[in-house]
N, C-alpha and C positions, 0 to 999 in steps of 0.2 A: 219707614222710620227706623233709624239706628238706635240701638240700646247701648247703654254704658255697661261694659263688662269690667268687673274688678278681679284681677288676677292676684292670687295670694299664696303664701306658703303657710303650711299648717303642720304641726307635729303629727307624725304617723299615728301615735296613740290617740289623737283627738279626732281622727277621721272615723265617722260611723261605718259600720260594716256595709251598709247600703247608703252612701251619701246622697243627699237630695240635690247635689250639684256635681258637675264634671270634675274629676280629679285625674292627675297623671302622677305616677310614681317615678322614681329616679330614672328608670329606663324608658319613661314616657309611655308605659303600658297603662291601660285603664283597668287592668286586672290587679287586685290587691295581692301583694306577694305573701307567701307563708314564710314567716321568719323562723329560722332555726336557732337553737341556743348559740349564743356568742355572736350572732349577726347584728350589725348596727341597724338602726331604723333608717329607711330610705327617705330621701327628700320627697315631699308631696306638694304639688302645686295644683290649685283649684281655681275655679272661676265661678262667679255669681253675678246676678244682675241687681241684687238687693243688698241687704246687710251682710257684712262678713260673718262667718261662723266664729264661735267662741275660740279663742287661742290663735286665730289667723293673723298674719302680718301682711298688710297690703304691699304688693309689688308694684302695681300700677293700674291705671284705668284705660280702657280702650273703647273705641266705637267700631271695632272690626265686626263684621257680620257675615256669617255666624262666627262664634268664638273658636279660633283655631288653637291647637296645642301650643303651649309656650315654647320659647327656644330652649334647647337642651342645656344642661349643665356642661361646663367644659373645665379642663384643667385650670384655665385662667379665671374661672368664676367659682373659686373655692369658698369665698366668704359670702354671707348673706348680702352685704353691701355691694360687692362686686356683681352678684347675680341680679340684684335690684337694678343696678345701672344697666346691665345687659337687657333686661326686660323693658325698662323705660325706653331705651334706644329703639328696640324692636317695635314697641307700641307707637312711638312717634313716627317711625317709618310708615306704618300702616295708615297714619292720618295725613301723610303727605307733607309733614313739617320739615 
């Protein structure tokens, strides 16, 4: 039986030190980066099977099993809406639509 996975973006500062869900940071590393003074916060994408965490923004829902890492950010997906479109297309490909 397939589960529905919800991919989301979440502010870096809203991610717990040990999140109870998988997350990928801007380089798609699962290791939380140590930010240096002056560094911007990386984009964080996560996935859950239940409710979205507080401050999360839904990117799309999938039935991929198991949950693979999301597509990476690219120079063409610089805005949240562009990235949401990329993730939606990727999720639809996985469903055979």
